[in-house]
C-alpha positions, 0 to 999 in steps of 0.5 A, a space after each residue: 500500500 503506497 500513500 502520498 506524503 501527508 502532514 502530521 495528524 497530531 494537529 487535527 487530533 488535538 483540534 478534535 479533542 479541543 472541539 469535543 471539550 467545548 463547554 466541559 471545563 470546570 474549576 472543580 478538578 473532579 467535575 472537570 475529569 467527569 466531564 472529560 470522561 463522560 460517555 458523550 465526549 466523543 459522540 458529541 464531536 461527530 461530524 454527522 451531528 452538524 450541518 456542512 455549514 456548521 462544521 469548521 473548515 478543518 473538519 475534513 473527516 467522517 464519524 468513523 475517524 472520530 471513533 478511531 481517534 477515540 480508540 487511539 487515545 484509549 490505547 495511549 491511556 493503556 500505556 501509562 502504567 508501562 514504565 513500572 513494567 519496564 523498570 522490572 524488565 531493565 533489571 536483566 541489563 544491570 542488577 541481575 548481571 551484577 547479582 550473577 557476579 556475586 555467585 559461583 560462575 565456574 569460569 562463565 561470564 556474568 551475562 551467560 544466564 541472560 541468554 535464556 531470555 531470548 531463547 525462552 521467548 523463541 520457545 514460548 511464543 509458538 507454544 502459546 500461539 499454537 497450543 495455549 491460546 487455542 486451548 483457552 478459547 476452546 474452554 471459553 476463555 478469551 485471553 484478550 490483549 488487555 488480559 495478557 498485558 495484565 498477566 505480564 505485570 504479574 509475571 514480571 512481579 514474580 520474576 522480581 520476587 525470585 530475584 529477591 529470594 536469590 539475593 537473600 540467600 546470596 547474603 546468607 551464604 556469602 563470606 562477606 554477608 551483606 557486602 556480597 557484591 564486592 566480595 573477593 570470594 563469591 557465594 557458593 550458589 551457582 549462577 544458573 539458579 537465576 534461570 527461573 527469573 529470566 524465564 519469567 521475564 521472557 514470559 512477561 515480555 510475551 504478555 506485556 511487551 509484544 502485546 503492547 506493540 500489537 495493541 498500539 498498532 491495531 488500535 491506532 487509526 491508519 494515519 496515527 499509528 506512528 503517533 500511538 507507537 511513539 507514546 508506547 515507546 516513550 514509556 521506556 524513557 519514563 521508566 529510565 527516570 524511575 530507575 534513576 530515582 531508585 538507584 540508591 537501592 541498587 547496592 549492598 546491603 539494600 538489594 533485597 529491597 531493590 527487587 522487593 520494591 520492583 515486585 510490589 510496584 509491578 503487582 500493584 500496577 497489574 491490579 491498578 491496570 485491570 481496575 482501570 481498564 476492565 471496562 475497556 476490555 469488554 469493548 475489545 471486539 467492538 473496537 476492532 470492528 470499527 468501520 473504515 474511516 475517511 480522512 483528508 489531510 488538507 483544509 477545504 473552503 467547502 468541506 467534502 461530503 461525508 459518508 451517508 450524505 449526498 453531494 451538493 448540487 453543482 
């Protein structure tokens, strides 16, 4: 599919939001939130509710595009809790490798166990796609993208619980006690006991990361996919900032707290995610089956007719 170059759709999306927000402002923050999240917020901005003369010149789209933008904004809201997930995931690139250095390695590098993460992903994806997901569907369980993302938060939490338990036994068995990271003599624990941690993180990637990419692509309007995808990827930057704020926990003797805090945050984020979005999950099929929209990326002195309208007489 080849499409002609067009300007950014962000300006028109913001115009649509501003148009839908008219008359909804309140100095009471709680009331303002209610007004902005009211059921008729998007439907009141449908072009079909206004005559051609009443529409602004920049309103060059149809009702379907408005509902697609609604779907895109809802997808962006889903990503707001992702920084907590990425904080846990980033442990495989720093804290867990450092943890391996304080255990018995038998000549192997610290990073060797981390290779289980991509291997586990390659193994589990076909197993889930060919056996687990179809089996769940046969039992009447619809494991929707939002359910999978929620499961990703809980799986990441379990991986951090495992890391905290390993760190506890490292401190317990290390000759240097709670200064095990910089100890000349490592703990007798073998680094391969980290394997379950990396396997759980790999599962969480399949549930949360891969599904997040899918959700960003499928829920965005055709001409807003890069915008919604950028919001998804921007969450990694926020997670790095959170990681910097928690860096004081990434050293002896606080490493148990480090993994424990990550586990609690991810578990709480999973609970909050489902609390916020379980109603959106019920709309999954409806959101996926929106009609094809019509959108023109240009200003017109005479707005083009929309679906369901007859063209004006010459």
